[in-house]
Kinemage of the C-alpha trace (Angstrom):
@kinemage 1
@onewidth
@group {chain A} dominant
@subgroup {mainchain}
@vectorlist {calphas} color= white
{ca met a 1} P -44.321 -2.040 -78.446
{ca ala a 2} L -47.977 -2.971 -78.457
{ca arg a 3} L -50.113 -1.489 -81.325
{ca gly a 4} L -52.719 -0.536 -79.703
{ca arg a 5} L -55.213 -3.665 -80.361
{ca thr a 6} L -57.239 -4.154 -76.873
{ca arg a 7} L -58.847 -7.791 -78.738
{ca pro a 8} L -58.231 -10.797 -76.508
{ca ala a 9} L -54.962 -12.584 -77.634
{ca arg a 10} L -54.421 -15.597 -79.717
{ca val a 11} L -51.901 -18.184 -80.032
{ca glu a 12} L -51.332 -16.758 -83.622
{ca asp a 13} L -50.646 -13.332 -81.683
{ca val a 14} L -48.088 -15.676 -79.646
{ca his a 15} L -46.233 -16.534 -82.777
{ca glu a 16} L -46.332 -13.181 -84.728
{ca ile a 17} L -45.102 -10.974 -81.821
{ca ala a 18} L -42.373 -13.368 -80.849
{ca gln a 19} L -40.874 -13.148 -84.872
{ca ala a 20} L -41.507 -9.548 -84.842
{ca met a 21} L -38.968 -9.350 -82.256
{ca pro a 22} L -35.451 -8.494 -83.918
{ca his a 23} L -32.634 -11.088 -83.908
{ca val a 24} L -34.767 -14.132 -83.486
{ca thr a 25} L -34.609 -17.161 -84.566
{ca val a 26} L -36.979 -20.217 -84.043
{ca gln a 27} L -36.262 -23.373 -83.679
{ca pro a 28} L -38.021 -26.730 -84.159
{ca gly a 29} L -38.664 -27.999 -80.616
{ca thr a 30} L -39.623 -31.804 -79.652
{ca lys a 31} L -42.534 -32.878 -81.695
{ca gln a 32} L -42.381 -29.493 -83.670
{ca arg a 33} L -43.291 -26.670 -80.877
{ca pro a 34} L -41.515 -24.096 -82.057
{ca ile a 35} L -38.871 -22.229 -79.374
{ca tyr a 36} L -38.443 -18.670 -80.075
{ca gln a 37} L -34.915 -17.841 -79.208
{ca val a 38} L -32.194 -14.381 -78.980
{ca gly a 39} L -29.042 -14.861 -79.039
{ca gly a 40} L -28.957 -18.129 -78.469
{ca lys a 41} L -31.785 -17.751 -75.616
{ca ser a 42} L -34.946 -18.738 -75.415
{ca phe a 43} L -37.613 -16.273 -74.282
{ca val a 44} L -40.928 -17.532 -75.148
{ca phe a 45} L -41.331 -21.752 -76.177
{ca phe a 46} L -44.534 -24.378 -76.252
{ca arg a 47} L -43.545 -26.916 -74.060
{ca asn a 48} L -44.766 -30.164 -74.067
{ca pro a 49} L -46.655 -32.536 -72.026
{ca arg a 50} L -45.645 -32.813 -69.002
{ca pro a 51} L -46.425 -34.234 -65.633
{ca asp a 52} L -46.242 -31.276 -63.566
{ca ala a 53} L -48.693 -29.271 -65.335
{ca phe a 54} L -52.389 -31.021 -65.229
{ca asp a 55} L -55.600 -30.837 -64.537
{ca pro a 56} L -56.374 -31.235 -61.318
{ca asp a 57} L -59.701 -33.034 -61.980
{ca thr a 58} L -58.653 -35.511 -64.473
{ca gly a 59} L -55.186 -36.143 -64.199
{ca glu a 60} L -54.613 -35.445 -67.772
{ca arg a 61} L -51.227 -33.547 -68.573
{ca tyr a 62} L -51.646 -29.883 -69.935
{ca asp a 63} L -50.938 -30.083 -74.086
{ca asp a 64} L -50.928 -26.729 -74.743
{ca val a 65} L -48.350 -24.704 -72.405
{ca ile a 66} L -46.589 -21.887 -73.600
{ca val a 67} L -43.145 -20.799 -71.490
{ca ile a 68} L -42.709 -17.476 -71.323
{ca trp a 69} L -39.141 -15.519 -69.498
{ca val a 70} L -39.328 -12.382 -67.017
{ca ala a 71} L -37.246 -10.078 -65.945
{ca asp a 72} L -36.790 -11.524 -62.343
{ca gln a 73} L -38.639 -13.521 -59.369
{ca gly a 74} L -40.454 -10.389 -58.362
{ca glu a 75} L -42.228 -9.814 -61.562
{ca lys a 76} L -43.040 -13.526 -61.882
{ca leu a 77} L -44.363 -13.689 -58.745
{ca ala a 78} L -46.950 -10.329 -59.577
{ca met a 79} L -47.839 -12.407 -62.614
{ca val a 80} L -48.995 -15.602 -60.800
{ca gln a 81} L -50.379 -14.608 -57.497
{ca asp a 82} L -53.574 -13.331 -59.066
{ca asp a 83} L -56.223 -15.938 -58.612
{ca ser a 84} L -57.953 -14.065 -61.800
{ca ser a 85} L -54.976 -14.574 -63.861
{ca pro a 86} L -54.023 -16.875 -66.666
{ca phe a 87} L -50.589 -16.907 -65.941
{ca phe a 88} L -49.508 -20.111 -63.136
{ca thr a 89} L -46.281 -21.643 -62.579
{ca thr a 90} L -45.725 -25.256 -61.151
{ca pro a 91} L -42.634 -26.551 -58.767
{ca his a 92} L -40.614 -27.608 -61.912
{ca phe a 93} L -40.090 -23.866 -62.290
{ca asp a 94} L -39.551 -22.931 -58.738
{ca gly a 95} L -36.530 -20.074 -59.215
{ca his a 96} L -37.152 -19.863 -62.884
{ca pro a 97} L -37.319 -17.280 -64.087
{ca ser a 98} L -40.531 -17.739 -66.141
{ca val a 99} L -44.284 -18.018 -66.568
{ca leu a 100} L -46.679 -20.962 -67.844
{ca leu a 101} L -49.614 -19.773 -70.007
{ca arg a 102} L -51.803 -22.226 -71.102
{ca ala a 103} L -53.191 -21.872 -74.662
{ca ser a 104} L -56.771 -22.277 -74.347
{ca arg a 105} L -56.286 -19.204 -71.493
{ca ile a 106} L -55.373 -16.955 -73.603
{ca gly a 107} L -57.940 -14.920 -74.616
{ca glu a 108} L -57.905 -14.289 -71.132
{ca ile a 109} L -55.307 -11.341 -71.852
{ca thr a 110} L -55.133 -8.942 -74.590
{ca tyr a 111} L -53.078 -8.569 -77.570
{ca asp a 112} L -51.423 -5.092 -75.506
{ca glu a 113} L -50.454 -7.738 -72.622
{ca leu a 114} L -49.426 -10.588 -74.466
{ca ala a 115} L -47.244 -7.904 -76.492
{ca glu a 116} L -45.804 -6.780 -73.362
{ca val a 117} L -45.531 -9.435 -71.863
{ca ile a 118} L -43.415 -11.243 -75.113
{ca gln a 119} L -41.337 -8.001 -75.834
{ca asp a 120} L -40.462 -8.043 -71.905
{ca ala a 121} L -39.715 -11.447 -72.400
{ca trp a 122} L -37.387 -10.613 -75.482
{ca leu a 123} L -35.819 -7.862 -73.753
{ca ser a 124} L -34.819 -10.264 -70.671
{ca arg a 125} L -33.124 -12.897 -72.497
{ca ala a 126} L -31.146 -10.087 -75.468
{ca ser a 127} L -28.110 -8.625 -75.147
{ca ala a 128} L -27.323 -5.405 -73.594
{ca arg a 129} L -26.618 -3.420 -77.385
{ca arg a 130} L -29.834 -5.012 -78.955
{ca arg a 131} L -32.058 -4.446 -75.786
{ca glu a 132} L -30.542 -0.205 -75.740
{ca lys a 133} L -31.032 -0.177 -79.242
{ca trp a 134} L -34.516 -2.100 -79.086
{ca leu a 135} L -35.959 0.546 -76.067
{ca ala a 136} L -34.106 4.082 -77.960
{ca glu a 137} L -36.423 2.887 -80.836
{ca asn a 138} L -39.715 1.413 -79.333
{ca leu a 139} L -40.297 3.306 -76.483
{ca pro a 140} L -41.718 7.026 -76.351
{ca asp a 141} L -39.411 9.660 -75.700
């Protein structure tokens, strides 16, 4: 689990935390934006600018969106319905078990919170055997 860091999260932490999870591979996405996978399933990736995620004032597409898987719609809704949360979604992701986070807003959460979200993303995509092993090794008794 997270290592007791309450400082603001940074983009570098996304890479560090995702790569620290077991059995992770990193695929070079479009424009070399990394895609973190476990067992061939993505759990975090850095998204290219798309028409569905844009600045409402300028219309400019966000170029710093990070996609993070979640366990289910309930978890997703809990994360995106809080207006103070930096997590969001777009209609393109309706029904998809993931949340979006702009790199420019990542400091609004702590390292510990980011670690929990990424670890949960990994858990949502890992095989049952890998998930059980990781939980047994990382959760307090």
